[in-house]
C-alpha positions in Angstrom: -2.8 24.2 56.9 1.0 23.1 56.5 0.1 19.9 56.8 -1.9 20.0 53.9 -0.3 21.3 51.7 1.9 18.4 51.0 -0.6 16.3 50.7 -2.8 18.7 48.0 0.5 19.0 46.0 1.2 15.6 45.8 -2.7 15.1 45.8 -2.5 17.6 42.5 0.8 16.2 40.9 -0.7 12.7 40.7 -4.1 13.5 38.8 -1.6 15.2 36.5 0.9 12.4 35.8 -2.1 10.1 35.4 -3.7 12.1 32.8 0.2 13.0 31.5 0.4 8.8 30.8 -3.9 8.0 29.5 -2.8 10.3 26.7 0.3 9.2 26.4 -0.9 5.8 26.0 -4.2 6.7 23.7 -1.4 8.6 21.2 0.4 5.6 20.5 -1.8 3.6 20.4 -3.5 6.3 17.5 -0.1 6.0 15.6 0.2 2.7 15.7 -2.5 2.2 13.8 -2.4 5.2 11.3 1.2 2.5 11.3 -0.3 -0.2 10.2 -2.6 1.4 8.1 -0.2 2.6 6.0 1.4 -1.0 5.7 -1.9 -2.6 4.6 -1.9 -0.2 1.0 -2.3 3.0 2.4 -4.2 5.0 4.5 -8.0 3.9 4.0 -8.0 5.2 0.2 -8.7 3.3 -2.7 -7.1 1.2 -5.0 -8.7 1.7 -8.0 -11.0 4.0 -9.1 -13.9 4.4 -11.8 -13.4 6.8 -13.9 -15.9 6.5 -16.2 -18.7 3.8 -16.9 -21.5 3.0 -19.4 -22.3 -0.4 -19.2 -19.5 -1.7 -22.0 -17.0 -0.3 -21.0 -15.2 0.7 -18.1 -12.6 3.2 -17.1 -10.0 2.2 -14.4 -6.8 4.2 -12.2 -5.7 1.5 -10.6 -4.2 4.2 -7.9 -1.4 1.9 -6.4 0.8 1.1 -9.6 -0.6 4.7 -11.4 -2.0 2.8 -14.7 -5.5 3.5 -16.1 -7.2 0.3 -17.6 -9.8 0.3 -20.6 -12.4 -2.3 -20.5 -15.2 -3.4 -23.2 -16.9 -6.1 -25.0 -16.6 -7.3 -27.8 -18.3 -5.9 -30.7 -22.0 -6.8 -31.7 -22.2 -8.7 -28.2 -25.2 -7.5 -26.3 -24.9 -5.1 -23.2 -24.4 -7.1 -20.0 -22.1 -10.2 -21.4 -18.2 -9.5 -20.1 -15.9 -7.1 -20.3 -12.1 -8.0 -21.9 -9.5 -5.9 -21.3 -8.2 -3.9 -24.3 -5.9 -1.5 -23.3 -3.8 -0.2 -20.3 -2.0 3.2 -20.3 1.0 4.0 -17.5 0.1 7.4 -15.6 3.5 8.2 -14.2 3.9 9.7 -18.0 1.2 11.1 -17.6 2.6 15.6 -18.9 5.0 14.1 -22.0 5.2 15.0 -25.6 3.9 11.7 -26.5 2.5 8.4 -24.5 2.1 4.7 -25.6 -0.6 2.8 -24.9 -0.6 -1.2 -24.7 -2.7 -2.9 -26.7 -4.5 -6.3 -25.0 -7.4 -8.8 -26.3 -8.1 -6.3 -30.3 -9.3 -8.0 -32.7 -7.3 -7.9 -36.0 -5.0 -4.8 -34.1 -2.6 -3.2 -36.9 -0.4 -1.0 -35.7 0.7 2.5 -37.3 4.3 2.8 -38.6 
């Protein structure tokens, strides 16, 4: 009985070490994959979020740059016409008393003074 004890203890210790090494390597591979996702642009989150669309306009948020973009078709153009960027907004300014809209491609746009 005494001669079996050292071999049993050695075998039990070898099993515990093997399971520990297996778990550690699996965890390090999972962490390495998560770090690669972070470098690739986030942990799987969407780069753009569509806020609203009605077929003739599109309101979309760029989550990477914190900007809101507004696209719409030309006046009196039929549905399905190309959408054109009309305005953008910096979402990092949310919470301030005033936010300025940046105009793009507006027909006869005259800002108020």
